[in-house]
Structure formats: structure tokens, C-alpha cells
C-alpha positions in Angstrom: -15.1 -30.6 26.2 -11.5 -32.1 26.0 -8.3 -30.5 27.2 -7.5 -29.1 23.8 -10.8 -27.3 23.5 -10.6 -26.1 27.1 -7.2 -24.5 26.6 -8.2 -22.9 23.4 -11.3 -21.5 25.0 -9.3 -20.0 27.8 -6.9 -18.5 25.3 -9.7 -16.9 23.3 -11.2 -15.5 26.5 -7.8 -14.1 27.4 -7.7 -12.3 24.1 -11.1 -10.9 24.5 -11.2 -9.9 28.2 -7.5 -9.1 28.9 -6.1 -8.1 25.6 -9.3 -6.5 24.4 -8.9 -7.8 20.8 -11.7 -7.3 18.4 -14.0 -10.2 17.5 -12.6 -10.1 13.9 -9.0 -10.6 15.3 -10.0 -13.3 17.7 -11.8 -15.2 14.8 -8.6 -14.9 12.8 -6.5 -16.4 15.6 -9.1 -19.1 16.2 -9.1 -20.2 12.5 -5.3 -20.3 12.3 -5.1 -22.4 15.5 -7.9 -24.8 14.5 -6.2 -25.4 11.2 -3.0 -26.3 12.9 -4.7 -28.6 15.5 -6.6 -30.4 12.7 -3.3 -31.0 10.9 -1.8 -32.4 14.1 -4.8 -34.7 14.6 -4.3 -36.1 11.1 -0.6 -36.7 11.8 -1.4 -38.2 15.2 0.6 -35.6 17.1 0.0 -34.2 20.5 -0.2 -30.4 20.4 1.3 -30.2 24.0 4.3 -32.5 23.1 5.6 -31.0 19.9 9.1 -31.2 18.6 10.9 -28.6 16.5 10.8 -30.9 13.4 7.0 -31.1 13.7 6.6 -27.4 13.2 9.1 -27.4 10.3 7.0 -30.1 8.6 3.9 -28.1 9.1 5.5 -25.1 7.4 6.5 -27.3 4.5 2.9 -28.5 4.3 1.6 -24.9 4.1 4.1 -23.9 1.5 4.4 -26.9 -0.7 1.1 -28.7 -0.4 -1.3 -25.8 0.2 1.0 -23.4 -1.7 0.2 -20.6 0.6 1.9 -17.2 0.2 4.6 -16.0 2.6 2.2 -13.3 4.1 -0.4 -16.0 5.0 2.2 -18.3 6.5 3.6 -15.4 8.5 0.2 -14.6 9.9 -0.4 -18.2 10.9 3.0 -18.4 12.6 2.1 -15.2 14.5 -1.2 -16.7 15.7 0.5 -20.0 16.8 3.4 -18.1 18.4 0.9 -16.2 20.5 -1.1 -19.3 21.5 1.9 -21.3 22.5 3.2 -18.3 24.5 0.0 -18.5 26.4 0.4 -22.2 26.9 4.0 -21.8 28.2 3.0 -19.0 30.6 0.3 -21.4 32.0 2.9 -24.2 32.3 1.1 -26.4 29.8 4.2 -26.7 27.5 7.9 -26.6 28.5 8.7 -23.9 26.0 7.3 -22.1 23.0 9.0 -23.7 20.0 7.3 -21.2 17.7 9.5 -18.5 19.2 12.4 -20.3 17.5 10.8 -20.1 14.0 11.4 -17.0 11.9 8.7 -15.8 9.6 9.3 -16.3 5.8 10.5 -13.2 3.9 7.7 -11.3 2.3 7.5 -11.6 -1.4 8.5 -8.2 -2.7 6.0 -6.9 -5.2 7.4 -4.4 -7.6 5.3 -1.2 -7.9 3.3 -0.9 -11.1 3.8 2.3 -13.0 2.9 4.0 -16.2 5.2 4.4 -19.2 5.6 8.0 -20.5 3.4 7.3 -23.5 0.7 5.8 -21.3 0.7 8.9 -19.2 0.3 11.1 -22.2 -2.7 9.1 -23.4 -4.2 9.3 -19.9 -3.7 13.0 -19.5 -5.5 13.6 -22.8 -8.7 11.9 -21.7 -10.3 14.7 -19.7 -12.3 17.3 -21.7 -10.8 20.7 -20.8 -13.9 22.4 -22.0 -15.9 21.1 -19.0 -15.7 22.0 -15.3 -15.1 18.4 -14.2 -12.7 17.7 -17.1 -10.4 20.4 -15.9 -10.7 19.1 -12.3 -9.9 15.5 -13.4 -6.8 16.7 -15.4 -5.7 18.6 -12.3 -6.0 15.5 -10.1 -3.7 13.6 -12.4 -1.2 16.4 -13.0 -0.8 17.0 -9.2 -0.5 13.4 -8.3 2.2 12.8 -11.0 4.0 16.1 -10.6 4.4 15.8 -6.8 4.3 12.1 -6.1 2.0 12.7 -3.1 -0.4 10.1 -1.8 -4.1 10.3 -2.6 -4.9 10.8 1.1 -2.6 13.8 1.0 -4.1 15.2 -2.2 -7.7 15.2 -0.9 -6.5 17.1 2.2 -4.8 20.0 0.3 -6.4 23.3 1.1 -6.2 26.4 -1.1 -4.0 28.1 1.6 -1.4 25.3 1.3 -0.6 26.3 -2.2 2.1 28.9 -3.1 1.4 29.6 -6.8 4.4 32.0 -7.3 6.8 29.4 -5.8 4.9 26.4 -7.3 5.0 24.6 -4.0 2.3 22.9 -1.9 2.5 22.3 1.8 1.7 18.6 2.3 0.3 17.2 5.5 1.7 13.7 5.5 1.6 10.6 7.7 2.0 11.1 11.5 1.2 14.9 11.2 4.5 15.4 9.4 4.7 18.2 6.9 6.8 18.6 3.8 7.0 20.9 0.8 6.1 19.4 -2.7 7.1 21.1 -5.8 5.2 21.1 -9.1 6.1 22.1 -12.6 4.7 24.1 -15.5 2.1 21.6 -16.7 0.5 21.3 -13.2 0.8 25.1 -12.8 -1.1 25.8 -16.0 -4.0 23.4 -15.2 -4.2 24.7 -11.6 -4.6 28.3 -12.9 -7.4 27.1 -15.3 -9.1 25.1 -12.5 -9.1 28.0 -10.0 -10.4 30.5 -12.6 -12.9 28.3 -14.6 -13.9 25.3 -12.5 -13.4 26.0 -8.8 -15.8 29.0 -8.6 -18.7 26.9 -10.0 -17.9 23.8 -8.0 -17.3 25.6 -4.7 -21.0 26.1 -3.7 -20.3 25.8 0.0 -17.2 28.0 0.3 -14.9 25.0 1.0 -11.3 25.5 1.9 -10.2 22.3 0.1 -8.7 22.3 -3.4 -10.2 19.2 -5.0 -14.1 19.1 -4.8 -16.6 16.6 -6.0 -19.4 17.4 -8.4 -21.6 18.3 -5.4 -19.2 20.9 -4.2 -17.9 18.9 -1.2 -14.4 17.8 -0.4 -13.6 14.8 -2.6 -12.9 11.4 -1.0 -10.1 8.9 -1.9 -12.8 6.6 -3.2 -13.9 9.4 -5.5 -10.4 9.8 -6.9 -10.2 6.1 -7.5 -13.5 6.1 -9.3 -12.5 9.0 -11.6 -9.2 7.4 -12.6 -10.8 4.0 -13.2 -13.3 5.6 -15.6 -10.6 7.6 -17.4 -8.5 4.5 -18.1 -11.5 2.8 -19.7 -11.3 5.5 -22.4 -7.7 4.6 -23.2 -5.9 1.7 -24.9 -4.0 1.0 -21.6 -4.6 -2.5 -20.4 -3.7 -2.2 -16.7 -5.5 -2.4 -13.4 -5.2 1.2 -12.4 -4.8 2.5 -8.9 -4.2 6.2 -8.0 -1.0 5.0 -6.3 0.4 4.2 -9.8 0.9 7.9 -10.4 3.1 8.1 -7.3 5.0 5.0 -8.4 5.4 6.5 -11.8 6.7 9.8 -10.3 9.4 7.9 -8.3 10.4 5.5 -11.2 10.7 8.2 -13.8 12.8 10.4 -11.5 15.3 7.6 -10.9 15.3 6.7 -14.6 16.2 10.3 -15.4 19.2 10.2 -13.0 17.7 11.6 -9.7 19.5 10.2 -6.7 17.6 7.9 -4.4 18.0 10.1 -1.2 16.3 13.0 -3.0 13.4 10.7 -4.2 13.0 9.5 -0.6 12.5 13.1 0.6 10.2 13.9 -2.2 8.0 10.9 -1.5 8.0 11.6 2.3 9.4 8.2 3.2 10.6 7.6 6.7 13.2 5.1 5.7 15.4 4.6 2.6 14.3 1.0 2.5 10.8 2.1 1.5 12.3 3.9 -1.5 14.8 1.2 -2.6 12.0 -0.9 -4.1 12.0 1.5 -7.0 15.7 0.7 -7.8 14.6 -2.8 -8.8 12.6 -1.3 -11.6 15.3 1.1 -12.8 17.9 -1.6 -12.7 15.7 -3.7 -15.0 15.4 -0.7 -17.3 19.2 -0.2 -17.3 19.7 -3.9 -18.1 17.3 -3.6 -21.0 19.1 -0.6 -22.3 22.5 -2.3 -21.9 21.4 -5.5 -23.8 19.9 -3.4 -26.5 23.0 -1.1 -26.9 26.1 -3.0 -26.0 27.8 -4.4 -29.2 29.4 -7.5 -27.6 26.3 -9.3 -26.3 
């Protein structure tokens, strides 16, 4: 076994026995490092005697030749930064040049959301003459009316709902609680669900609001399955996810003039930066309206 393999083996042992990383994480580090070492071998470069320009050329190789995404490049940089930090601490390299390299900016993906007409079509799919149809309609109405996460929806208990105030106590991330409001549409379907569907579904005296067809607390996967099946019955050609109703909630509020700080609080975001991504969508909408309406184009 040569020096290269010996150092890498010691590093992987360090990750396993001192850092207690999982085998999956260690394999990921190993693959990233081996890819880099293979590249260096082809370029006839010594991995212990690198220059800053060598690393920059490797990043260009990943981006331009392999056309890798920023997220993938960032992960590989993180793996190599950690490995060379280990080499530096063991005095095998003078300095960790990877610490001088900043990760590429993440490509910002704009949230996908439903247009108003698409939501109307989607809401009309469930059969309100059936127990499960009423429940499915309630799922959509609550998600859209409150903007809550699916993980928050499945954890709503009957006691969390104040029907007279039309509010729900939401148990969010990090054990943080907030109050979500809901409107008339959600209120009407909630009353119908509690009177006509919930008694027959709730065979085991559950304290949770949304139940599956066996009378148990529904899972996030169950919600996803329901929404996927519903969209198949519409003319909407989108890859649906339950989170799209949350995105639609935020986008539509901003389109109707709601200020971003209020939307931040309604979504339960820790930071305003998490909410600002929705302004890209609304700005595009404003531009479209402007170009359509302004006479001197």
C-alpha cells in the first residue's frame, strides 16, 4: 500500500473511530477524495504538493467538463477541505489550500406553486358525498388556508383547534408554537368533516385531526399519496408535492399585497431570507402585468 492509500486509510479510520461518522457518510467522503486523487494522477500532480491554481483547475473541470451542479461541487469541496485539514494537522502538507476556496453559490430554485384556477380544479376533485372525499378536501383546504407544513398538519390534534376563533395551534420546528388562522372555506369543510367523516373514521378514539382509512393518524407519505392521486384526475400537468400548497399560500398572499414580514410570521420562518425567495415569483408576476398594461412598451 503506497503513502497515498495509507494516509487515506488513516483518515477514514479517524472519521469512523474518533468522529463516529456513519458508514454512509464515510463512503461519501471516500468517493469524493478518490475522484480527486484519480484526477491528480491523470494530471501527474502530487496530492501532497498542490498549488492553489491546481485546485482552481479541478473546480473548472468539475463545472465545465463534468457539468456538475453547485451543490455537488460544494459537497466535494467540503470532503476535500476536511481531508486536507487532517493532512495539515498530521504535518503532511504545509497548509490546507482548500480552506482558501469558497463554495459556489447554491442555485436558487424558485418554489413551484399553483395558479388560482388550478387550485379550484384541484379542490373540486374530492367527492364530498364520501367519508374520505371530505377528509381529502379538508387536507387541501387546511394546507392552503394556513400555509403549514405537511409535518405540522399530520400532528394537529382536535384540542389544537379553536373553531370559534378559526385558529389552530401549530407545533412547528424546534418545538416552537404559532397560531395559524383559517378562513370560511376551511371552516365549512372542517365542520362537515367533524360531523360526517371523523366519527366513522375514528375507530380507536384518536386525538389527531387527520386520520387514514384505517382510523390511525395519517403519515406525511399518506398525504403525498392522496394529493398525487387527486392531481391525476385533473388537467394540471405538474409534478405535485404537498409543499406546493404552502408555496401557493405564500405566493398568493404576496401577490395580493401582503407584506413579506407578515408572510414570514405566517409561514413560521426563522429568518426573512427563507421568505424572500417568494419575492422573485411576485416580481416576475409584476413584470408580466407591467409589460401587458403599460402603453409605452
